[in-house]
C-alpha positions as CSV (number, residue, x, y, z in Angstrom):
1,M,0.0,0.0,0.0
2,V,2.8,2.5,0.9
3,T,4.7,1.7,-2.3
4,R,1.6,2.4,-4.4
5,T,1.0,5.6,-2.6
6,L,4.6,6.8,-3.1
7,L,4.5,5.9,-6.8
8,I,1.3,8.0,-7.2
9,L,2.9,10.9,-5.4
10,L,6.0,10.7,-7.6
11,V,3.9,10.7,-10.8
12,L,1.8,13.6,-9.7
13,V,4.6,15.8,-8.5
14,L,7.4,15.1,-10.9
15,G,5.6,14.0,-14.1
16,V,2.6,16.3,-14.2
17,G,4.2,19.2,-12.3
18,N,7.3,19.4,-14.6
19,A,5.2,19.0,-17.8
20,A,2.6,21.6,-16.8
21,A,4.8,24.1,-14.8
22,T,3.7,27.5,-16.1
23,G,3.5,29.9,-13.1
24,P,5.8,31.0,-10.3
25,W,7.1,28.5,-7.8
26,Q,6.3,29.1,-4.1
27,V,7.9,27.7,-0.9
28,E,5.7,27.6,2.2
29,A,6.6,27.1,5.9
30,K,3.7,26.6,8.3
31,G,3.2,25.8,12.0
32,R,0.3,23.5,12.9
33,Y,-1.8,22.8,15.9
34,G,-4.5,20.1,15.8
35,W,-6.9,17.9,17.6
36,P,-6.4,14.2,16.6
37,K,-8.9,11.4,17.2
38,A,-7.7,7.8,17.5
39,Q,-8.9,5.0,19.6
40,A,-7.5,1.6,20.7
41,G,-9.7,-0.7,22.7
42,G,-12.2,2.0,23.4
43,T,-9.5,4.4,24.8
44,E,-9.1,7.8,23.2
45,L,-5.3,8.0,22.5
46,F,-4.5,11.7,21.9
47,K,-5.6,15.1,23.0
48,S,-3.6,17.5,20.7
49,S,-0.8,17.7,18.1
50,Y,1.6,20.4,17.1
51,G,4.4,20.7,14.6
52,G,5.1,22.1,11.2
53,E,5.3,21.5,7.5
54,I,7.3,22.7,4.5
55,L,5.6,22.7,1.0
56,V,6.7,23.6,-2.6
57,A,3.9,24.6,-5.0
58,N,3.6,25.6,-8.6
59,R,0.7,27.3,-10.4
60,V,0.0,25.1,-13.4
61,H,-3.1,26.9,-14.6
62,E,-4.9,30.2,-13.7
63,K,-7.0,28.4,-11.1
64,W,-5.0,25.3,-10.3
65,S,-1.7,24.5,-8.6
66,L,0.2,21.4,-7.6
67,A,2.1,21.1,-4.4
68,A,4.3,18.6,-2.5
69,G,5.3,18.7,1.1
70,Y,6.5,17.1,4.3
71,N,5.1,17.5,7.8
72,Y,6.3,16.5,11.2
73,L,3.9,16.4,14.2
74,R,4.2,15.6,17.9
75,T,1.1,14.3,19.5
76,E,0.1,14.5,23.2
77,A,-1.4,11.4,24.7
78,T,-4.5,11.5,26.9
79,G,-4.1,10.6,30.5
80,A,-6.0,7.4,30.0
81,F,-3.6,6.2,27.3
82,R,-0.5,7.1,29.3
83,G,-2.1,5.5,32.4
84,D,-3.0,2.3,30.7
85,Y,0.5,1.8,29.3
86,Y,2.2,2.9,32.6
87,L,0.2,0.4,34.6
88,T,0.7,-2.4,32.2
89,N,4.4,-1.9,31.5
90,G,5.7,0.0,34.5
91,V,7.8,2.4,32.4
92,L,6.7,5.8,31.1
93,E,8.7,6.9,28.0
94,K,8.8,10.6,27.2
95,N,8.4,12.1,23.7
96,G,7.4,8.8,22.1
97,Y,4.5,10.1,20.0
98,R,5.0,11.4,16.5
99,Q,3.5,11.5,13.1
100,Q,5.1,12.4,9.8
101,A,4.0,12.4,6.1
102,A,5.2,13.2,2.6
103,F,2.3,14.3,0.5
104,A,1.0,15.9,-2.7
105,L,-1.9,18.3,-3.0
106,V,-3.9,19.8,-5.9
107,R,-5.2,23.3,-5.1
108,F,-8.1,25.2,-6.6
109,H,-7.8,29.0,-6.3
110,F,-11.2,30.6,-6.1
111,Q,-10.1,34.1,-6.9
112,D,-6.9,36.0,-7.6
113,N,-6.6,39.3,-5.8
114,V,-5.1,40.5,-2.5
115,L,-7.0,37.7,-0.6
116,H,-6.7,34.2,-2.2
117,P,-9.1,31.6,-0.9
118,H,-8.3,28.1,-1.9
119,F,-9.4,24.5,-1.5
120,A,-6.8,21.6,-1.6
121,A,-7.1,17.9,-1.6
122,G,-4.4,15.2,-1.8
123,M,-2.8,12.1,-0.4
124,G,0.5,11.0,1.0
125,A,2.5,8.3,2.7
126,G,2.5,8.8,6.5
127,K,4.3,7.1,9.4
128,I,2.9,7.1,12.9
129,H,5.1,6.1,15.8
130,H,3.7,5.8,19.3
131,A,5.9,3.9,21.8
132,Q,5.4,4.0,25.5
133,G,6.6,1.6,28.1
134,G,7.4,-1.0,25.5
135,G,3.9,-0.8,24.0
136,G,2.4,1.4,21.4
137,F,2.5,1.0,17.6
138,D,4.7,1.9,14.7
139,G,3.8,1.7,11.0
140,W,3.1,3.3,7.7
141,G,-0.2,4.2,6.1
142,T,-1.9,6.4,3.6
143,D,-2.6,10.0,4.5
144,W,-5.7,11.7,3.0
145,L,-5.8,15.5,3.2
146,A,-8.4,18.2,2.6
147,R,-7.8,21.9,3.3
148,L,-9.6,25.2,3.0
149,G,-7.4,28.2,3.2
150,L,-6.7,31.8,2.6
151,A,-3.5,33.5,1.4
152,Y,-2.9,37.2,1.9
153,H,-0.4,38.7,-0.6
154,A,1.9,41.0,1.5
155,G,3.9,42.2,-1.6
156,D,5.0,40.7,-4.9
157,R,6.7,37.7,-3.3
158,W,5.5,37.2,0.3
159,R,2.2,35.6,1.4
160,I,0.7,35.1,4.8
161,L,-1.2,31.8,4.9
162,A,-4.0,30.4,7.1
163,E,-5.6,27.0,6.6
164,A,-8.1,24.7,8.2
165,S,-7.0,21.1,7.6
166,Y,-8.5,17.7,7.9
167,D,-6.2,14.7,7.6
168,V,-6.9,11.0,8.0
169,L,-3.9,8.7,8.4
170,Q,-5.0,5.1,7.7
171,G,-2.4,3.0,9.5
172,Q,-2.0,-0.7,9.9
173,Q,-2.9,-0.7,13.6
174,T,-5.0,2.4,14.0
175,N,-6.5,5.3,12.0
176,V,-5.8,8.9,13.2
177,S,-8.1,11.7,12.0
178,T,-7.0,15.2,12.8
179,F,-8.6,18.6,12.4
180,A,-5.9,21.3,12.5
181,V,-5.1,24.9,12.0
182,N,-2.1,25.8,9.9
183,L,-0.5,29.3,9.9
184,G,2.6,30.4,8.1
185,V,4.3,32.3,5.3
186,G,5.1,31.7,1.6
187,Y,7.7,33.1,-0.7
188,A,7.2,33.1,-4.5
189,F,10.2,33.0,-6.9
């Protein structure tokens, strides 16, 4: 499943992106705060996540752009999850919760003026690692993404970005769905 996902990403970003590249390239850096939902045995696993992402985008048409990126997130476990693993295994590991993904997006730009609202959808290959007290899970999965955002042009090259994001990482041992807010800057060249 991961091999197929990576192959689709490669075709989308390299093949289509290079053949259709018509507009300016843009690099974006964003911070992210989210509210993940995942359960194991009826126990809610996480209460929040935070991290960031880097993304490269190219406008391939007046209303469309392609983007590829990478994100890294730390997730905070709920007290029930930490308590269950601590009681079972007797050892509480610190900083053992993380999620990362490489992904590709297709964006639709609603209008092109000072404020640029957009919708994006895409997929990626994600890895989730949660190890605590010798337990937890570690594995790859497919990451599905949907975003609704707004870019404010603060000059010819700089943009201020805000997005509401919904991601679903379908892993081998659990699925993690996350609603998040992304804030950052972009630079066009």
